[in-house]
MMTF fields as JSON, N, C-alpha, C and O atoms, coordinates in Angstrom:
{
  "mmtfVersion": "1.0.0",
  "mmtfProducer": "UNKNOWN",
  "numBonds": 355,
  "numAtoms": 356,
  "numGroups": 89,
  "numChains": 1,
  "numModels": 1,
  "chainsPerModel": [1],
  "groupsPerChain": [89],
  "chainIdList": ["A"],
  "bondAtomList": [4, 2, 8, 6, 12, 10, 16, 14, 20, 18, 24, 22, 28, 26, 32, 30, 36, 34, 40, 38, 44, 42, 48, 46, 52, 50, 56, 54, 60, 58, 64, 62, 68, 66, 72, 70, 76, 74, 80, 78, 84, 82, 88, 86, 92, 90, 96, 94, 100, 98, 104, 102, 108, 106, 112, 110, 116, 114, 120, 118, 124, 122, 128, 126, 132, 130, 136, 134, 140, 138, 144, 142, 148, 146, 152, 150, 156, 154, 160, 158, 164, 162, 168, 166, 172, 170, 176, 174, 180, 178, 184, 182, 188, 186, 192, 190, 196, 194, 200, 198, 204, 202, 208, 206, 212, 210, 216, 214, 220, 218, 224, 222, 228, 226, 232, 230, 236, 234, 240, 238, 244, 242, 248, 246, 252, 250, 256, 254, 260, 258, 264, 262, 268, 266, 272, 270, 276, 274, 280, 278, 284, 282, 288, 286, 292, 290, 296, 294, 300, 298, 304, 302, 308, 306, 312, 310, 316, 314, 320, 318, 324, 322, 328, 326, 332, 330, 336, 334, 340, 338, 344, 342, 348, 346, 352, 350],
  "bondOrderList": [1, 1, 1, 1, 1, 1, 1, 1, 1, 1, 1, 1, 1, 1, 1, 1, 1, 1, 1, 1, 1, 1, 1, 1, 1, 1, 1, 1, 1, 1, 1, 1, 1, 1, 1, 1, 1, 1, 1, 1, 1, 1, 1, 1, 1, 1, 1, 1, 1, 1, 1, 1, 1, 1, 1, 1, 1, 1, 1, 1, 1, 1, 1, 1, 1, 1, 1, 1, 1, 1, 1, 1, 1, 1, 1, 1, 1, 1, 1, 1, 1, 1, 1, 1, 1, 1, 1, 1],
  "groupList": [{"groupName": "UNK", "atomNameList": ["N", "CA", "C", "O"], "elementList": ["N", "C", "C", "O"], "formalChargeList": [0, 0, 0, 0], "bondAtomList": [1, 0, 2, 1, 3, 2], "bondOrderList": [1, 1, 2], "singleLetterCode": "X", "chemCompType": "L-PEPTIDE LINKING"}],
  "groupTypeList": [0, 0, 0, 0, 0, 0, 0, 0, 0, 0, 0, 0, 0, 0, 0, 0, 0, 0, 0, 0, 0, 0, 0, 0, 0, 0, 0, 0, 0, 0, 0, 0, 0, 0, 0, 0, 0, 0, 0, 0, 0, 0, 0, 0, 0, 0, 0, 0, 0, 0, 0, 0, 0, 0, 0, 0, 0, 0, 0, 0, 0, 0, 0, 0, 0, 0, 0, 0, 0, 0, 0, 0, 0, 0, 0, 0, 0, 0, 0, 0, 0, 0, 0, 0, 0, 0, 0, 0, 0],
  "groupIdList": [1, 2, 3, 4, 5, 6, 7, 8, 9, 10, 11, 12, 13, 14, 15, 16, 17, 18, 19, 20, 21, 22, 23, 24, 25, 26, 27, 28, 29, 30, 31, 32, 33, 34, 35, 36, 37, 38, 39, 40, 41, 42, 43, 44, 45, 46, 47, 48, 49, 50, 51, 52, 53, 54, 55, 56, 57, 58, 59, 60, 61, 62, 63, 64, 65, 66, 67, 68, 69, 70, 71, 72, 73, 74, 75, 76, 77, 78, 79, 80, 81, 82, 83, 84, 85, 86, 87, 88, 89],
  "secStructList": [7, 7, 7, 7, 6, 6, 6, 7, 7, 7, 7, 7, 7, 7, 7, 7, 3, 3, 3, 3, 3, 3, 3, 3, 3, 3, 3, 6, 6, 3, 3, 3, 3, 3, 3, 3, 3, 3, 3, 3, 1, 1, 2, 2, 2, 2, 2, 2, 2, 2, 2, 2, 2, 2, 2, 2, 2, 6, 6, 6, 7, 1, 7, 7, 3, 3, 3, 3, 3, 3, 3, 3, 3, 7, 7, 1, 1, 7, 7, 4, 4, 4, 4, 6, 6, 6, 7, 7, 7],
  "xCoordList": [6.339, 5.663, 4.834, 5.334, 3.619, 2.746, 2.852, 3.101, 2.654, 2.703, 1.366, 0.317, 1.399, 0.186, 0.065, 0.977, -1.05, -1.237, -0.157, 0.214, 0.348, 1.397, 2.733, 3.575, 2.934, 4.204, 4.279, 5.364, 3.141, 3.105, 3.538, 2.994, 4.505, 4.968, 4.183, 4.355, 3.331, 2.514, 3.284, 3.84, 3.316, 3.992, 2.984, 1.964, 3.288, 2.443, 2.987, 4.106, 2.202, 2.648, 2.371, 1.449, 3.161, 2.987, 1.669, 1.316, 0.954, -0.326, -0.092, 0.901, -1.018, -0.921, -1.161, -2.009, -0.412, -0.53, -0.992, -0.889, -1.494, -1.887, -0.696, 0.018, -0.501, 0.579, -0.025, -0.933, 0.473, 0.063, 1.12, 2.321, 0.64, 1.534, 1.094, -0.038, 2.001, 1.751, 2.667, 3.88, 2.069, 2.866, 2.26, 1.096, 3.086, 2.658, 2.784, 3.847, 1.686, 1.679, 1.571, 0.658, 2.513, 2.529, 2.3, 3.078, 1.215, 0.88, 0.867, 0.068, 1.768, 2.0, 2.337, 3.381, 1.5, 1.807, 0.96, 1.11, 0.072, -0.812, -0.216, 0.061, -0.018, 0.478, -0.645, -1.341, -0.815, -1.856, -1.228, -0.445, -1.586, -1.083, -2.046, -3.249, -1.532, -2.352, -1.948, -0.785, -2.918, -2.689, -3.53, -4.759, -2.885, -3.584, -3.205, -2.106, -4.125, -3.855, -3.875, -4.891, -2.733, -2.577, -2.231, -1.655, -2.579, -2.252, -1.0, -0.787, -0.166, 1.028, 1.752, 1.63, 2.509, 3.266, 4.599, 5.092, 5.179, 6.429, 6.434, 5.47, 7.527, 7.587, 7.477, 6.852, 8.068, 7.981, 6.535, 6.088, 5.821, 4.421, 3.569, 2.645, 3.877, 3.161, 3.464, 2.578, 4.696, 5.04, 4.246, 3.818, 4.048, 3.225, 1.773, 1.117, 1.272, -0.094, -0.21, -1.228, 0.832, 0.836, 0.811, 0.111, 1.562, 1.554, 0.16, -0.294, -0.518, -1.889, -2.817, -3.661, -2.657, -3.491, -3.226, -4.163, -1.959, -1.615, -2.177, -2.684, -2.088, -2.628, -4.139, -4.686, -4.817, -6.274, -6.685, -7.679, -5.937, -6.282, -5.939, -6.731, -4.781, -4.299, -4.198, -3.139, -5.28, -5.242, -5.047, -4.641, -5.321, -5.137, -3.8, -3.444, -3.069, -1.805, -0.707, -0.585, 0.082, 1.202, 2.398, 3.145, 2.572, 3.714, 3.263, 2.564, 3.67, 3.349, 4.651, 5.416, 4.898, 6.062, 5.578, 4.74, 6.108, 5.639, 6.766, 7.88, 6.467, 7.392, 6.743, 5.733, 7.32, 6.787, 7.355, 8.57, 6.453, 6.856, 6.96, 7.821, 6.061, 6.039, 5.442, 4.449, 6.066, 5.551, 5.911, 7.062, 4.913, 5.19, 4.017, 2.86, 4.364, 3.36, 2.507, 3.019, 1.214, 0.302, 0.368, 0.259, 0.542, 0.599, -0.785, -1.77, -0.863, -2.157, -2.718, -3.93, -1.854, -2.301, -2.173, -1.058, -3.284, -3.192, -2.678, -2.814, -2.1, -1.628, -2.816, -3.246, -3.349, -4.545, -4.314, -5.263, -3.077, -2.795, -3.103, -3.407, -3.027, -3.33, -4.792, -5.133, -5.666, -7.101, -7.647, -8.863, -6.778, -7.221, -8.077, -7.632, -9.302, -10.212, -10.897, -11.862, -10.433, -11.003, -12.201, -13.138, -12.164, -13.222, -13.635, -12.832, -14.886, -15.377, -15.909, -16.52, -15.684, -16.15, -17.657, -18.207],
  "yCoordList": [-42.888, -42.44, -41.196, -40.283, -41.17, -40.039, -38.995, -39.31, -37.741, -36.645, -36.472, -36.643, -36.139, -35.785, -34.268, -33.583, -33.731, -32.282, -31.602, -30.465, -32.267, -31.674, -31.596, -30.76, -32.468, -32.499, -31.478, -31.178, -30.946, -30.008, -28.631, -28.119, -28.041, -26.689, -25.684, -25.608, -24.922, -23.926, -22.63, -22.168, -22.046, -20.767, -19.649, -19.606, -18.748, -17.575, -16.459, -15.99, -16.034, -14.929, -13.616, -13.519, -12.635, -11.324, -10.712, -10.819, -10.081, -9.48, -8.288, -7.571, -8.099, -6.969, -5.672, -5.607, -4.658, -3.341, -2.346, -2.599, -1.228, -0.17, 0.752, 1.117, 1.117, 2.013, 3.154, 2.939, 4.353, 5.487, 5.65, 5.677, 5.755, 5.893, 7.114, 7.193, 8.059, 9.279, 9.228, 9.065, 9.37, 9.262, 10.099, 10.498, 10.348, 11.056, 10.081, 9.505, 9.909, 9.033, 9.913, 10.73, 9.735, 10.518, 9.587, 8.668, 9.853, 9.11, 10.113, 11.049, 9.901, 10.842, 12.215, 12.346, 13.232, 14.552, 14.881, 15.959, 13.971, 14.207, 13.604, 12.405, 14.442, 13.983, 14.081, 15.093, 13.016, 12.961, 12.625, 11.682, 13.412, 13.22, 12.286, 12.547, 11.202, 10.204, 10.094, 10.29, 9.78, 9.456, 8.223, 8.289, 7.097, 5.829, 5.194, 5.403, 4.416, 3.57, 2.137, 1.657, 1.461, 0.104, -0.847, -0.435, -2.116, -3.138, -3.883, -4.155, -4.214, -4.993, -5.335, -4.633, -6.419, -6.831, -6.086, -5.832, -5.737, -4.992, -4.108, -4.091, -3.379, -2.426, -3.108, -2.563, -4.276, -4.99, -5.404, -5.334, -5.825, -6.212, -5.003, -5.119, -3.846, -2.611, -2.199, -1.709, -2.389, -2.074, -2.948, -2.475, -4.224, -5.095, -4.611, -4.644, -4.162, -3.617, -2.357, -2.136, -1.534, -0.321, -0.672, -0.022, -1.686, -2.114, -2.591, -2.291, -3.331, -3.779, -2.58, -2.553, -1.576, -0.372, 0.383, 0.852, 0.505, 1.201, 0.483, 1.123, -0.84, -1.604, -1.448, -1.376, -1.395, -1.243, 0.175, 0.356, 1.166, 2.562, 2.958, 3.625, 2.559, 2.952, 1.73, 1.471, 0.982, -0.268, -0.075, -1.014, 1.111, 1.33, 1.99, 2.101, 2.423, 3.126, 2.139, 1.063, 2.525, 1.689, 1.876, 0.934, 3.105, 3.412, 4.386, 5.359, 4.121, 4.99, 5.329, 4.439, 6.609, 7.051, 7.386, 8.271, 6.675, 6.827, 7.362, 6.839, 8.41, 8.958, 8.827, 9.475, 7.984, 7.799, 8.899, 9.039, 9.68, 10.775, 10.339, 10.807, 9.431, 8.98, 7.583, 7.29, 6.722, 5.376, 5.034, 4.725, 5.092, 4.824, 4.115, 4.263, 3.345, 2.582, 3.528, 4.471, 3.265, 4.084, 3.613, 2.419, 4.544, 4.227, 3.896, 4.515, 2.922, 2.515, 3.55, 3.766, 4.186, 5.169, 6.568, 7.04, 7.232, 8.579, 9.582, 9.378, 10.643, 11.707, 12.602, 13.392, 12.488, 13.211, 14.709, 15.479, 15.139, 16.579, 17.272, 18.465, 16.54, 17.132, 17.522, 18.388, 16.889, 17.128, 17.921, 18.046, 18.454, 19.168, 20.363, 21.262, 20.369, 21.481, 21.474, 22.213, 20.665, 20.666, 19.724, 19.992, 18.63, 17.624, 17.213, 17.24, 16.836, 16.308, 14.899, 14.619, 14.012, 12.633, 12.528, 11.435],
  "zCoordList": [7.954, 9.155, 8.797, 8.141, 9.214, 8.927, 10.031, 11.194, 9.63, 10.602, 11.284, 10.662, 12.544, 13.275, 13.252, 12.787, 13.748, 13.784, 14.598, 14.304, 15.603, 16.445, 15.708, 16.037, 14.706, 13.976, 12.851, 12.354, 12.451, 11.333, 11.825, 12.803, 11.156, 11.502, 10.67, 9.453, 11.319, 10.628, 10.551, 11.547, 9.378, 9.198, 9.354, 8.666, 10.267, 10.443, 9.573, 9.784, 8.6, 7.756, 8.473, 9.283, 8.175, 8.802, 8.333, 7.159, 9.235, 8.825, 7.896, 8.014, 6.986, 6.059, 6.823, 7.713, 6.467, 7.09, 6.034, 4.834, 6.494, 5.571, 5.341, 6.274, 4.09, 3.701, 2.891, 2.088, 3.103, 2.282, 1.192, 1.461, -0.04, -1.196, -1.977, -2.454, -2.099, -2.875, -4.092, -3.966, -5.266, -6.475, -7.598, -7.552, -8.596, -9.799, -10.965, -11.202, -11.682, -12.862, -14.1, -14.219, -15.019, -16.244, -17.434, -17.689, -18.149, -19.356, -20.497, -20.514, -21.453, -22.552, -21.949, -21.31, -22.127, -21.574, -20.349, -19.774, -19.939, -18.79, -17.526, -17.474, -16.498, -15.207, -14.185, -14.107, -13.4, -12.385, -11.046, -10.925, -10.043, -8.686, -7.949, -7.912, -7.361, -6.68, -5.214, -4.86, -4.374, -2.969, -2.678, -2.719, -2.385, -2.206, -0.885, -0.371, -0.343, 0.818, 0.306, -0.197, 0.441, -0.074, 1.06, 2.067, 0.901, 1.886, 1.465, 0.283, 2.463, 2.192, 3.473, 4.477, 3.432, 4.609, 4.706, 5.805, 3.553, 3.531, 2.282, 1.517, 2.087, 0.985, -0.38, -1.289, -0.535, -1.814, -2.109, -3.255, -1.094, -1.265, -1.641, -2.446, -1.062, -1.397, -2.83, -3.531, -3.274, -4.661, -5.631, -6.685, -5.278, -6.122, -6.138, -7.179, -4.981, -4.92, -5.767, -6.422, -5.754, -6.563, -8.048, -8.825, -8.447, -9.856, -10.271, -11.375, -9.393, -9.699, -9.854, -10.75, -8.969, -9.058, -10.353, -11.0, -10.735, -11.977, -13.196, -14.117, -13.202, -14.334, -14.439, -15.539, -13.284, -13.29, -13.692, -14.396, -13.255, -13.527, -14.958, -15.624, -15.425, -16.753, -17.659, -18.23, -17.797, -18.547, -20.043, -20.728, -20.571, -22.006, -22.346, -23.519, -21.338, -21.58, -21.96, -21.374, -22.943, -23.367, -22.44, -22.179, -21.943, -21.078, -19.998, -20.282, -18.75, -17.622, -16.916, -16.546, -16.734, -15.968, -14.561, -14.385, -13.551, -12.173, -11.305, -11.324, -10.542, -9.564, -8.198, -7.923, -7.334, -5.987, -5.1, -4.96, -4.504, -3.638, -2.178, -1.433, -1.787, -0.395, -0.344, -1.009, 0.462, 0.702, 2.142, 2.45, 3.018, 4.427, 5.09, 4.698, 6.106, 6.84, 7.686, 8.29, 7.719, 8.512, 9.959, 10.238, 10.859, 12.283, 12.797, 12.393, 13.685, 14.232, 15.2, 15.241, 15.975, 16.95, 16.352, 16.129, 16.093, 15.52, 16.551, 17.757, 16.066, 16.936, 17.267, 16.426, 18.474, 18.87, 18.9, 18.758, 19.082, 19.139, 17.814, 17.796, 16.714, 15.409, 15.279, 14.473, 16.069, 15.968, 17.151, 17.298, 17.988, 19.19, 18.823, 18.109, 19.31, 19.075, 17.728, 17.532, 16.795, 15.461, 15.342, 14.589, 16.086, 16.002, 17.414, 18.346, 17.547, 18.817, 18.603, 17.571, 19.562, 19.381, 19.464, 19.333]
}
């Protein structure tokens, strides 16, 4: 028996969210502080995005020591009180 369009169960994947990732990458004796905005559905997906970024940034490095300082989802609604009086629309 063949399935019709009504019989097919479509899986809705979670939409990707923006995450802020602050980390220090140390290659040999040089340490660099990074702040990146990465896309991911969950923390594991963001970690994979971070690995892709590290490979692209440090493609010649044999070893990279990474210390993640902060990894959190960016809120959609900004806190307007932080910008009170500083900016005008």
